[in-house]
N, C-alpha and C positions, 0 to 999 in steps of 0.2 A: 405642533410637532416639537419645537424647542428642544429641551434637554432630553426628552424621551426618544428623540430621533435615532433610529438605527436602520442601516441599510446593508444589504448584501454587497451592493456595488455603490460607488459614489454617484451622485447626481451627474457629475461631469462624465463619468464612464458610461452611464446609461444614455446620456444625450449623444455621446460619440457613437454608441452602438445603434441608436435610433437612426442616425445619418448613414451609418454603414448599411443598415437594412434597407433604408429608403433607396440607396444607390443600387441595390439589386434589381429595382423595379418590380420586385415581387412584394407588393404592398401588404399582402396578407402576412408576410413574415414579420412585419413590424409589431404584430400582436405580441411577440416575444417580450417586448419591453414596455408595453402599454398595459395599464390597469384596465380590466374589462369595462369599467365605467368611466374611462378617461373623459375629461372635458377639454375640448380644444376651442379656444376663442380666437377669432380673427377680428380684432377691434376696428380696423379700418373699413371693413365692409359690414360691421355690426352683425356677425354670424357666430353661432355656437354649434359645435358638433358634439353630440353626446354618444359615447360608447365606441368600442373598437370597431364594431361592424360598420357603423356609419363612417368612421374615419377611413377604413379600408375602401369602402365603396366610393367615397368622394375622390380618393386618389386614383382608383381604377377608372372612374368615369370621366376624369378631367381630360379634355382633349390635348393630345400631344403630337408633335411632328416627328418624334423619334424617342428613343430612350432618354429618361431624365438623368442628367449628370449633376452631381452635388460636389461643391468645393467648400470645405470648411476653412474659413479665414481665421476665426477665433472661436475658442470654446473653453469656458472655465466655469467652475462652480465652487460652492462652499456649503457644507451641510446638505440640506434637502433641495437645494436650488442650483440650477445651472443656466447659462446663457450661451447662445451661439450666434455667429454671424456667418451666413452661408450663401454662396451663389448657387443658383439653380438654373439649368438650361436644358432644353430639348433640342438644341442645335439651331433653333429659330428664335424662340422666346428666351430672353435672358432676364432673370429677376434676382433680387437680393432679399433675404429674409432674416429678420432678427427674431430669435425664438427664446422664450423663457420657459424653462422646465421646472416643475415641482414634482418631487419624488415622494412617494409614501411606501415604505417598506422597500421592496426591490423592483418597483414598477413606476413608470411615469403616470402620475395621477392627473396632472394639469399641464397644459401646454398653451401658451399665449404667443401668437405669431403676428408680426408686423411685416407686411409685404408692401414696402414703399415703391412708388413709381419714380423713376429718374426724371429729371427735368432740367432745362437749361437755366443756368444762374442768371439772376437779374443784372442788367447793365449797370444799375446804380451803385454797385459795389465792385465793379471790375477793376477799379484803380486800387483796391485794397487786397485783392486776392490773386492767386496764381492757379492755373488749371492743374488738376491731378491727372496723371496718366494711369493706364491700367495697372502698371506695376506698383503704383502707390495705393490704389484703391483696392487691389486684390481681385479685380474683376477678371 
């Protein structure tokens, strides 16, 4: 991509639009910003989703306790790449996702997402740290 990179919208703008469309819970609408042959990787579960149809289907078939809510904590990009830090919740399940977007032309061509699980900090470092509250973590 390098110097020949040209986009109608910046990668950061497309990533923001992606989250806006996800927040509608009309997951088919997300196709607006995805390349038809998008590749979505979830490295923590070693899964790859190929194509818009499979991405939309996995979103529609994922079990939920209510509509999904998305809160963008940070989103920035440069050239053909953007990254976001987003909280996701259906009212019962609360998750955090770090997403790396790669844009080709005016569509998201690649998306790599890390969905880490929260865990309690080890006791062996409690004398060196202080707990974060929700206002600090953006949860």
